[in-house]
C-alpha positions in Angstrom: 4.8 2.6 38.8 4.3 3.4 34.9 6.7 5.2 32.4 7.2 5.7 28.8 10.7 5.4 27.4 10.2 7.4 23.8 11.3 5.0 21.3 11.7 7.7 18.5 13.9 10.8 18.3 12.4 14.1 19.8 9.1 12.2 20.8 8.1 14.4 23.7 5.3 13.3 26.5 2.4 16.1 25.5 -0.1 14.6 28.4 -0.9 11.8 30.7 -3.5 10.4 32.8 -3.1 7.6 35.4 -5.7 4.6 36.6 -7.1 4.3 32.7 -8.9 1.1 32.0 -8.4 0.2 28.8 -12.0 -1.9 27.5 -10.8 -5.5 26.3 -14.0 -7.4 26.6 -17.2 -6.0 24.6 -19.9 -6.7 27.2 -17.8 -6.8 30.5 -15.1 -5.4 32.2 -13.5 -8.8 32.8 -10.2 -8.7 31.5 -9.6 -5.0 31.1 -6.3 -3.7 31.9 -5.4 -1.0 34.3 -2.5 1.5 33.4 -1.3 5.0 32.0 -2.8 6.9 29.1 -0.3 8.9 27.7 0.0 11.5 24.5 3.0 12.2 23.2 3.9 14.2 19.6 4.0 10.9 17.7 1.6 8.7 19.1 -1.1 7.7 21.7 0.1 5.2 24.3 -1.2 2.9 27.0 1.5 1.8 29.3 0.4 -1.2 31.7 2.3 -3.9 33.7 -0.9 -6.2 33.5 -0.6 -9.2 31.0 -3.4 -9.7 27.9 -5.3 -12.7 28.6 -3.3 -14.5 26.2 -0.1 -15.5 24.8 1.6 -12.4 23.5 2.5 -12.1 19.6 6.0 -12.8 18.4 6.4 -9.5 16.3 7.2 -6.3 17.5 7.2 -2.6 15.9 10.5 -0.8 17.2 8.6 2.5 16.7 5.5 1.5 18.7 4.7 -0.7 21.6 2.2 -3.0 22.0 -1.0 -0.5 23.0 -0.1 2.5 20.8 -1.6 4.3 17.8 0.6 6.9 16.1 -1.4 10.3 16.1 -1.8 9.9 12.4 -3.8 6.9 12.4 -6.0 8.5 15.0 -9.5 9.6 12.7 -11.6 10.5 15.5 -11.7 11.4 18.8 -15.1 11.0 20.9 -15.5 11.6 24.2 -18.5 10.8 26.8 -20.2 12.0 30.3 -22.1 8.9 31.1 -23.8 11.0 33.8 -24.8 13.9 31.5 -25.4 11.4 28.5 -23.3 13.3 26.3 -20.9 12.8 23.8 -18.4 15.4 21.5 -16.2 14.7 19.1 -13.2 16.8 19.5 -11.4 18.6 16.9 -8.3 20.7 17.5 -8.2 23.7 19.8 -11.7 23.2 20.6 -13.4 23.4 24.6 -14.7 20.6 26.1 -17.4 21.6 28.8 -17.6 18.2 30.5 -15.3 16.2 32.7 -15.0 12.9 29.7 -16.1 9.4 31.6 -14.8 7.6 28.2 -12.7 8.1 25.5 -13.3 6.1 22.0 -10.4 6.2 19.4 -11.8 5.5 15.9 -8.2 4.6 13.7 -7.6 4.7 10.1 -6.1 0.8 10.5 -10.6 0.0 11.2 -9.3 -0.1 14.8 -11.6 0.9 17.9 -10.4 1.7 21.2 -12.1 2.2 24.0 -10.5 4.1 27.2 -12.3 4.5 31.1 -11.6 7.3 33.3 -13.5 6.1 36.5 -11.1 5.9 38.9 -8.7 8.9 37.0 -8.7 12.4 38.0 -11.3 14.5 36.0 -8.9 17.1 35.4 -6.3 15.3 34.0 -8.7 13.1 31.4 -9.8 16.3 30.2 -6.4 17.4 29.3 -5.4 14.5 28.0 -8.5 14.0 25.5 -7.9 17.2 24.0 -4.0 17.1 23.7 -5.0 13.6 21.6 -7.6 15.9 19.8 -4.9 18.8 19.0 -1.8 16.9 18.1 -3.8 14.5 15.9 -5.1 17.4 13.6 -2.0 19.2 12.6 -2.7 22.6 10.5 0.4 22.6 8.8 3.1 19.7 7.2 5.5 20.9 9.0 4.0 20.0 12.4 3.6 16.5 11.3 6.2 14.3 14.0 8.4 13.2 10.6 9.7 16.9 10.6 10.8 17.0 14.4 12.2 13.1 13.8 14.4 13.7 10.8 15.4 17.2 12.6 16.9 15.2 15.3 19.0 13.1 13.0 20.2 15.8 10.9 21.8 17.7 14.3 23.3 14.1 15.1 24.7 13.7 11.9 26.3 17.3 11.3 27.8 17.2 14.6 30.1 14.6 14.0 30.7 15.8 9.9 29.8 12.7 8.3 26.2 13.0 6.4 25.8 9.9 4.4 25.5 10.1 0.9 21.7 9.4 0.8 19.2 7.0 2.5 18.2 4.4 0.1 16.0 2.3 1.3 18.1 1.2 4.6 20.3 2.5 6.7 23.2 4.5 5.2 25.9 1.8 6.5 24.4 -0.5 3.6 21.9 -3.4 3.1 19.1 -3.3 0.9 19.5 -1.3 -2.0 17.1 -0.1 -4.4 16.2 2.7 -6.6 14.7 5.8 -5.3 14.3 7.3 -8.9 15.6 10.5 -7.6 18.4 10.7 -10.3 19.3 10.2 -13.9 20.9 7.3 -13.5 18.6 5.0 -11.4 16.1 6.0 -14.4 19.3 4.8 -17.1 19.1 1.6 -15.4 15.3 1.2 -15.6 15.8 2.1 -19.5 18.5 -0.7 -20.2 16.8 -3.1 -17.7 13.7 -2.9 -20.0 15.5 -2.5 -22.9 13.7 1.0 -24.2 16.5 2.0 -26.4 14.3 4.9 -27.9 13.9 6.7 -24.9 15.9 9.1 -22.7 16.4 10.5 -19.3 14.7 14.0 -19.2 15.8 16.8 -16.8 14.1 20.2 -17.6 12.3 19.9 -14.2 15.5 20.2 -12.4 14.6 21.9 -9.4 10.8 21.5 -10.1 11.2 24.8 -12.4 8.7 23.7 -14.8 6.0 21.6 -12.9 5.7 21.1 -9.2 4.2 18.0 -9.3 6.4 16.0 -11.7 9.8 14.4 -10.6 13.0 16.5 -11.5 14.1 13.4 -13.7 12.1 11.6 -16.1 11.6 9.3 -19.3 10.6 11.0 -22.7 11.0 9.6 -26.1 14.2 10.1 -28.0 12.7 12.0 -30.7 11.4 14.9 -28.6 14.0 17.5 -27.7 13.7 19.6 -24.6 12.7 22.7 -26.3 9.4 21.1 -27.9 8.5 19.6 -24.5 8.7 23.1 -22.9 6.7 24.4 -26.0 4.0 21.7 -25.3 4.2 22.2 -21.3 1.5 24.9 -21.1 -1.2 22.8 -22.7 -1.4 20.0 -20.7 -3.1 20.4 -17.1 -1.0 20.7 -14.2 2.2 21.0 -16.7 2.1 17.3 -16.7 3.6 15.8 -20.0 3.4 12.5 -20.7 5.7 10.2 -18.6 6.9 6.7 -19.5 6.3 3.6 -17.2 7.8 0.5 -19.0 9.2 -0.9 -22.1 8.1 -4.3 -23.0 10.5 -6.4 -24.5 8.4 -6.0 -28.2 9.1 -2.5 -28.3 5.3 -1.7 -26.6 5.7 1.6 -24.2 3.5 2.2 -21.2 2.7 5.6 -20.9 1.2 8.3 -18.8 0.0 11.7 -19.1 -2.7 14.4 -17.9 -5.3 15.6 -20.1 -5.2 18.5 -22.7 -6.3 21.4 -21.3 -6.7 23.7 -24.3 -9.1 21.8 -26.9 -7.9 24.1 -30.0 -4.4 22.1 -29.2 -6.1 18.5 -28.5 -5.6 17.1 -32.0 -2.3 18.7 -32.6 -0.6 17.8 -29.5 -2.1 14.0 -29.8 -0.4 13.4 -33.2 3.2 15.0 -31.9 3.2 12.8 -28.8 1.9 9.3 -30.6 4.5 10.2 -33.3 7.3 10.5 -31.6 5.9 7.4 -29.3 5.3 5.3 -32.2 9.0 6.4 -33.5 10.6 4.8 -30.1 8.6 1.5 -31.3 11.6 -1.0 -33.4 8.1 -2.1 -35.5 6.6 1.8 -35.4 3.3 -0.2 -34.2 0.1 1.9 -33.1 -0.4 4.1 -30.3 -3.7 3.6 -28.3 -4.9 5.7 -26.0 -7.2 5.1 -22.5 -9.3 7.7 -20.7 -9.3 6.6 -17.2 -11.9 9.1 -15.9 -14.4 7.6 -18.3 -13.6 3.9 -17.8 -13.2 3.7 -14.1 -14.5 4.5 -10.5 -13.8 8.4 -9.6 -12.1 8.9 -6.2 -15.3 9.6 -4.6 -16.9 6.4 -5.4 -13.9 4.8 -4.3 -14.0 6.2 -0.8 -17.5 6.0 -0.4 -17.2 2.1 -1.0 -14.3 2.0 2.0 -16.5 4.1 4.4 -19.2 0.9 3.4 -16.6 -1.8 3.9 -15.6 0.0 7.4 -19.1 0.1 8.3 -19.2 -3.8 7.7 -16.4 -5.1 9.0 -16.3 -2.2 12.1 -19.6 -1.4 13.4 -22.1 -4.5 12.0 -22.1 -7.3 14.0 -19.8 -10.1 12.3 -22.0 -12.8 10.8 -20.1 -14.0 7.5 -22.0 -17.1 7.1 -25.7 -14.7 7.3 -26.7 -14.0 3.8 -26.8 -10.2 5.2 -23.9 -9.6 6.1 -22.6 -11.1 2.5 -25.0 -9.3 0.7 -23.5 -6.0 2.7 -20.4 -6.2 1.6 -21.7 -6.9 -1.9 -23.5 -3.9 -1.8 -20.5 -1.6 -0.4 -18.8 -2.2 -4.2 -15.8 -2.5 -3.5 -14.7 -5.4 -4.3 -16.5 -4.4 -7.8 -14.5 -1.6 -7.9 -11.3 -3.9 -7.4 -12.3 -5.9 -10.0 -13.2 -3.0 -12.3 -9.2 -1.6 -12.0 -7.4 -5.4 -12.3 -10.2 -6.0 -15.8 -9.2 -2.7 -16.8 -5.3 -3.3 -16.3 -5.9 -6.8 -17.9 -7.0 -4.8 -20.9 -4.0 -2.6 -21.1 -1.9 -5.9 -20.8 -3.7 -7.5 -23.7 -2.7 -4.2 -26.5 1.0 -4.5 -25.2 1.3 -7.9 -25.1 -1.1 -9.3 -27.7 -1.2 -6.5 -30.2 2.0 -5.0 -29.9 1.4 -1.7 -29.7 1.9 1.1 -26.8 -0.7 2.6 -24.5 -0.9 5.9 -23.1 -3.1 6.3 -19.9 -4.9 9.7 -19.3 -6.4 10.9 -16.5 -6.9 14.4 -15.7 -4.1 15.3 -13.6 -2.5 12.0 -14.1 -1.7 11.8 -9.9 -4.7 8.5 -8.8 -6.1 6.5 -11.4 -3.0 6.1 -13.3 -0.9 5.3 -10.5 -3.0 2.1 -9.7 -3.1 1.0 -13.1 -0.3 1.8 -14.6 1.3 -0.2 -11.4 -0.7 -3.5 -12.2 0.1 -3.3 -15.3 3.5 -3.9 -15.0 2.9 -6.2 -12.1 1.2 -8.8 -14.8 3.4 -8.3 -17.2 7.3 -7.8 -15.6 8.2 -10.6 -12.9 10.9 -8.0 -11.8 8.1 -6.6 -9.9 7.0 -9.5 -8.0 10.4 -9.6 -6.2 10.6 -7.6 -3.1 12.7 -4.8 -4.0 11.0 -4.7 -7.5 7.9 -4.3 -5.6 8.9 -1.6 -3.4 10.6 0.0 -6.7 7.3 -0.1 -8.7 5.5 1.9 -5.8 8.5 4.4 -5.7 8.5 4.8 -9.4 4.3 5.0 -10.1 3.0 6.5 -6.9 5.9 8.1 -5.2 7.8 9.8 -7.8 5.3 10.6 -10.0 3.0 12.6 -7.5 0.4 10.8 -6.3 -1.0 12.7 -3.2 -0.6 10.9 -0.4 -0.5 14.2 2.1 -4.2 14.6 0.9 -6.0 11.1 0.2 -4.7 9.9 3.7 -6.1 13.4 5.2 -3.2 13.7 7.7 -4.2 17.1 8.1 -7.8 16.4 8.5 -8.4 19.6 6.3 -10.7 18.4 3.3 -12.4 15.2 3.9 -13.7 15.2 0.1 -10.1 15.1 -1.1 -9.7 11.8 1.0 -9.7 8.4 -1.1 -8.1 5.1 -0.8 -6.5 4.2 -3.6 -3.5 3.1 -2.2 -5.3 0.4 0.1 -7.1 -0.2 -3.6 -3.9 -1.1 -5.2 -2.8 -3.3 -2.3 -6.1 -5.1 -2.5 -5.5 -5.3 -6.0 -2.1 -6.9 -5.6 -3.6 -9.5 -2.9 -6.3 -11.1 -5.1 -2.8 -11.8 -7.7 -1.3 -13.3 -5.2 -4.1 -15.1 -3.9 -4.6 -16.9 -7.2 -0.5 -17.2 -7.8 1.0 -17.4 -4.6 4.1 -18.8 -6.0 4.8 -15.7 -8.1 5.4 -13.2 -5.4 8.4 -13.2 -3.4 6.7 -11.3 -0.4 3.3 -12.0 1.6 0.5 -10.4 2.3 1.8 -10.0 5.7 3.5 -7.4 3.9 1.2 -5.9 1.9 -0.5 -5.2 5.2 2.3 -3.7 7.3 3.4 -1.3 4.3 -0.6 -0.5 4.4 -0.4 0.6 8.2 3.1 2.3 7.8 1.0 5.1 5.8 -0.2 6.2 9.2 3.4 6.4 10.8 4.5 10.0 10.0 7.8 9.4 9.5 8.3 7.8 6.2 8.6 10.5 3.3 6.9 8.1 1.3 3.4 8.9 2.9 3.7 12.5 4.1 3.6 14.4 1.1 1.8 14.9 -2.3 5.0 15.0 -4.5 8.7 15.3 -4.1 8.9 19.5 -4.8 6.4 19.6 -1.3 9.0 17.4 0.6 12.0 19.7 -0.6 10.2 23.1 0.3 8.8 21.9 3.6 11.9 20.4 4.6 13.4 23.3 3.8 11.4 26.1 5.4 11.6 23.9 8.5 15.5 23.1 8.6 15.4 27.3 8.2 13.0 27.6 10.8 15.1 25.2 13.3 18.4 26.6 12.2 19.3 23.5 10.8 22.3 23.6 8.4 21.6 21.4 5.5 24.9 22.0 3.9 25.3 20.7 0.0 21.6 18.8 0.5 18.7 20.4 -0.7 16.7 19.1 2.3 16.3 16.7 5.0 16.6 13.4 4.7 13.4 11.1 5.4 13.6 7.5 5.7 11.3 5.9 3.0 9.4 3.3 4.6 11.4 1.1 2.4 14.1 1.2 5.4 12.4 -1.9 7.2 15.0 -1.7 9.9 13.3 1.4 10.9 10.2 -0.6 12.2 11.3 -4.5 12.8 14.0 -6.4 13.4 15.8 -8.8 10.6 13.8 -11.7 12.2 10.4 -10.3 12.1 10.9 -9.1 8.6 11.6 -12.7 7.7 7.3 -12.7 7.8 8.0 -10.5 4.4 9.2 -13.7 2.5 6.7 -16.3 0.9 8.3 -19.7 0.9 6.4 -20.7 -2.4 8.1 -18.6 -4.2 9.5 -19.2 -7.3 11.5 -16.3 -9.2 15.3 -15.1 -9.7 17.1 -16.4 -7.0 15.0 -18.9 -5.3 16.3 -22.2 -4.8 14.4 -25.9 -4.9 15.0 -29.1 -5.0 14.4 -31.4 -8.4 15.5 -34.7 -9.2 18.0 -34.8 -6.2 19.9 -31.7 -7.6 19.9 -28.0 -6.4 18.3 -26.2 -9.2 17.9 -22.0 -8.8 14.7 -20.9 -11.2 15.9 -17.7 -13.3 14.3 -15.6 -15.8 15.3 -16.9 -19.3 16.1 -14.7 -22.4 12.1 -14.1 -23.5 10.1 -13.6 -19.6 7.1 -13.5 -21.1 4.4 -15.9 -22.5 4.2 -16.3 -26.2 1.3 -14.0 -28.4 -0.9 -14.9 -30.9 -0.3 -14.8 -34.3 -2.4 -13.7 -37.4 -4.5 -11.0 -35.4 -5.7 -7.7 -37.3 -2.9 -5.6 -37.5 -5.0 -2.7 -36.4 -7.4 -2.8 -33.4 -8.1 1.0 -32.1 -9.8 1.7 -29.2 -11.0 -1.8 -28.3 -12.1 -2.3 -25.1 -11.7 1.4 -24.1 -15.5 2.3 -25.1 -17.1 -0.3 -23.5 -18.2 -2.0 -27.1 -15.6 -5.5 -26.5 -16.0 -6.9 -23.2 -13.0 -9.2 -22.5 -15.2 -12.8 -22.2 -14.3 -16.1 -22.3 -16.7 -19.5 -22.5 -14.5 -21.3 -19.9 -14.2 -21.5 -16.4 -11.2 -19.1 -16.2 -13.4 -16.4 -17.7 -11.8 -12.7 -16.8 -15.8 -11.5 -17.1 -18.8 -13.5 -17.5 -21.6 -12.5 -19.9 -25.1 -13.8 -19.6 -26.9 -14.6 -23.0 -30.4 -14.5 -22.7 -31.2 -17.4 -25.4 -28.9 -20.4 -25.7 -30.1 -20.0 -29.6 -27.4 -17.2 -30.0 -24.4 -18.8 -28.8 -23.7 -19.9 -32.4 -23.7 -16.3 -33.8 -21.7 -14.9 -31.1 -18.5 -14.4 -32.6 -15.2 -15.1 -30.5 -13.2 -11.4 -30.3 -9.3 -11.1 -30.9 -9.5 -10.2 -27.2 -11.5 -13.3 -26.3 -9.1 -15.4 -28.4 -6.0 -14.0 -26.9 -7.2 -15.0 -23.0 -8.4 -18.3 -24.1 -5.1 -18.8 -26.1 -3.2 -17.4 -22.3 -5.9 -19.7 -20.0 -5.4 -22.6 -21.7 -1.9 -23.0 -21.3 0.2 -23.7 -17.7 0.9 -20.6 -16.0 4.4 -19.0 -16.2 4.8 -17.9 -12.7 8.3 -15.8 -14.5 5.6 -14.8 -17.5 2.6 -13.0 -17.9 0.0 -13.3 -15.3 -3.7 -12.7 -15.9 -6.6 -12.6 -12.7 -9.5 -14.7 -13.4 -12.3 -12.2 -12.5 -15.4 -14.2 -11.6 -17.1 -13.2 -8.6 -15.7 -16.6 -7.4 -12.1 -15.8 -7.7 -12.3 -12.8 -6.2 -12.4 -12.7 -2.1 -12.6 -10.3 1.0 -8.9 -9.4 2.2 -9.9 -10.7 5.5 -6.1 -10.1 7.2 -6.7 -6.5 6.6 -10.2 -5.6 6.8 -11.2 -8.5 9.7 -7.9 -8.4 11.6 -9.2 -6.7 14.5 -12.7 -8.3 15.0 -12.4 -11.0 17.4 -15.6 -13.3 16.4 -13.8 -13.2 13.1 -10.2 -14.8 14.1 -9.9 -18.4 14.4 -7.6 -19.6 17.3 -4.7 -21.6 15.4 -6.1 -21.8 12.2 -6.5 -19.2 8.9 -3.5 -19.2 6.1 -1.0 -18.3 8.6 -0.9 -22.2 9.5 -0.2 -22.9 6.2 2.5 -20.5 6.3 3.9 -21.7 9.3 4.2 -25.3 7.9 5.6 -23.8 4.6 8.1 -21.7 6.0 9.3 -24.8 8.3 9.7 -26.9 5.3 11.4 -24.1 2.9 13.9 -23.9 5.9 14.4 -27.5 6.0 15.3 -27.6 2.3 17.2 -24.6 2.9 19.7 -26.7 5.4 19.2 -29.9 3.1 20.7 -27.8 0.4 23.5 -26.3 2.3 24.4 -29.9 3.9 24.4 -30.9 0.3 26.5 -28.4 -1.3 28.9 -29.4 1.8 29.0 -32.7 1.3 30.0 -32.3 -2.6 33.1 -30.1 -1.6 31.4 -26.6 -2.2 32.7 -23.8 -0.3 30.2 -21.4 1.2 31.6 -18.2 -0.5 30.9 -19.5 -4.0 27.5 -21.2 -3.0 25.7 -18.9 -0.9 22.6 -17.6 -2.3 21.4 -14.4 -1.8 18.0 -12.8 -1.8 16.9 -9.3 -1.9 14.9 -9.6 1.7 17.3 -12.1 3.5 17.7 -11.1 7.0 21.9 -10.2 7.2 22.2 -11.7 10.2 20.4 -15.1 9.4 21.1 -17.7 7.0 17.3 -18.6 6.5 14.7 -16.7 4.7 12.0 -17.7 7.0 10.4 -16.5 10.1 9.5 -20.1 11.4 12.1 -22.5 11.4 12.6 -26.5 10.8 12.6 -28.1 14.5 12.1 -31.0 15.7 9.6 -33.7 14.8 6.7 -32.6 17.4 7.3 -28.9 16.8 6.8 -28.9 13.6 3.6 -30.8 13.8 2.3 -28.7 15.8 0.9 -25.2 15.7 1.9 -22.3 18.0 -0.6 -20.9 20.7 -0.3 -17.3 19.4 -1.1 -18.2 15.6 -4.2 -17.1 14.9 -6.3 -15.7 11.1 -5.3 -12.1 12.7 -1.6 -12.9 12.9 0.6 -10.9 13.4 -2.1 -9.0 14.7 -4.3 -9.2 17.7 -8.1 -8.5 18.1 -7.8 -8.8 21.3 -8.5 -4.9 23.0 -8.4 -2.7 19.5 -11.9 -3.5 18.9 -15.0 -2.0 20.2 -18.3 -3.7 19.5 -21.4 -2.2 18.5 -22.7 -2.8 21.9 -20.8 -0.3 23.0 -21.1 3.1 24.0 -19.9 4.9 21.1 -20.3 6.9 17.7 -20.8 4.8 14.6 -18.0 5.2 12.4 -20.5 5.7 8.8 -21.9 8.7 10.6 -18.4 10.7 10.7 -17.1 9.6 7.6 -20.0 9.8 5.6 -19.2 14.1 6.7 -21.7 14.2 10.2 -19.9 15.6 12.8 -21.5 13.0 14.9 -24.5 10.6 15.8 -26.4 12.6 18.4 -30.0 11.9 19.7 -32.1 14.7 19.4 -32.4 14.9 23.2 -28.4 15.2 23.5 -28.0 18.1 20.9 -31.1 19.9 23.2 -28.8 19.6 26.0 -25.4 20.4 24.5 -24.1 23.9 24.5 -21.5 23.9 21.5 
């Protein structure tokens, strides 16, 4: 009756058990599903012919079924025996001394999924539980499913001698093209795009001979010769010399670098690096340094906050209106840390835009906090990065190629909990906060951000599998050698990047990424009866204040000058103990800059500064609460507005097409292309304009959790299980004294 058709190459069924009940209801078995539980080398699958007690969602993943969980997404495997009152957290290669009656999967995407084995064979149930535990905790990177996946692709392509030149964001046949920054020409284009005339592409790390964590190609000041860089290398942590990130039109540069490990060389090297950056500035402006380790939370603090948010959203009863729930969310400090990164990024924006000075972001190893800050600064200043392809190139440049430790921070191998930290999720939350305040400035939606985060747990894409490009190359070469896969002239196996969205979604489903309100390059609208396109003008950025002091060293970076405005749009609220002191407060240059900026209408194709009062920051509900049934709003939430706006945008697009035809324009000369437009459909929108009746009603399947379903993906606290907070805080399992006494491990 039940069968599994693997959706991925090289996916193999490892173990399975029939007559399994997937728990849907929290307090009763009403609505539970019966089927077969299967463990493959890629995912945990539940195959059923029963229908969910609600209309199916319309969005489907090409790699995952409705009840599938990638093994990399499994955080913990808990087995339970009701009769003996025992629970056990299963690790790889462990024995299980009792027959489980229940299996609970704690997932990294906040799901808790529960299966019952009341009617299943005891031995079969035990074997499938052990298999899930073993395959979800690989001992080596090459055991991650992505290696088998791309290995199969290589066999197929080599058999017909048609190796494509590259996988560049989509399949080699064409489609979306975006830079992966793995070759000099793509860095050259970025240099030209930003007008960084005094910067050049450096290739001293070709073959990763200089630093294993740096990309093979990166950008440095023209005045720094390769020989000089090679001399400086040994003085920087992990040989990570300064990396150029971006250039402002005024000539100011954003640079990131690791700390200088030799204190005797500190002053000398600082002077040489700053001098080279100054020479690369048209006005020879100053260079200011921001020590991120001193000014921002560390990775352990961020992980602790994330753990608390998980506990509040997943384990604790959901009562958003209750003061206790809200105070618990506040005490987690997650939103406080989101605000800290946004605030610090805004301070760097002020220096680049308002002071016309270059900024160096310094971090011990330049692989964590600097990824977040450098990305946010560029997002606030450059509208290119608010387009879909621009945003993807930003992540590729500042995270993947810069060597963010995705393998360690995601803890894919379950080896070192101390190294785990949700830096990328924090960054996406910061991006969501800005989108929430300026929804028309971004081409992509919060659904896109959520799906991007979920893709971290699909071990197929090179984007999130490795700590650096060199690790991908080394491991894939070893894997190809061990499997006798001839790679020809290629350096390594070609892992698809996550940006190849056709791997996961149909063109229609990818339309959910498109923001119908986007006002940007190539986005069309109707004004005064004429079709117009919003395009970048020669000066894209907001005007700066004049008459400021020429030098403002260490401003904002040492905490002595807070960003404070007296308007309701202030970045920081500063409580004053006595009203008599107000007259004595002198407005700082920073305050003046942001006061001037907020006094003007926001330029959606210029600089964007988020508002950071507590009332301006919100919980990202779609990400944190999507699996909680109590938090889901049927036929409500932001998706209902998205539904209406999509239909209106689609209708406008159709009217524009008719207008062009009426004016006699040919389709070839008037066709508007956007980076994310589905190739098989003229409309960019998921929801199309229909009849009057259709457009006035909200589809039954829409809810605030769309396109995700909380049904069957959430185990409430009343259900037997291990509190998520316990195992995430380092404890193996939360067991009573009696259970510990009876359990012989």
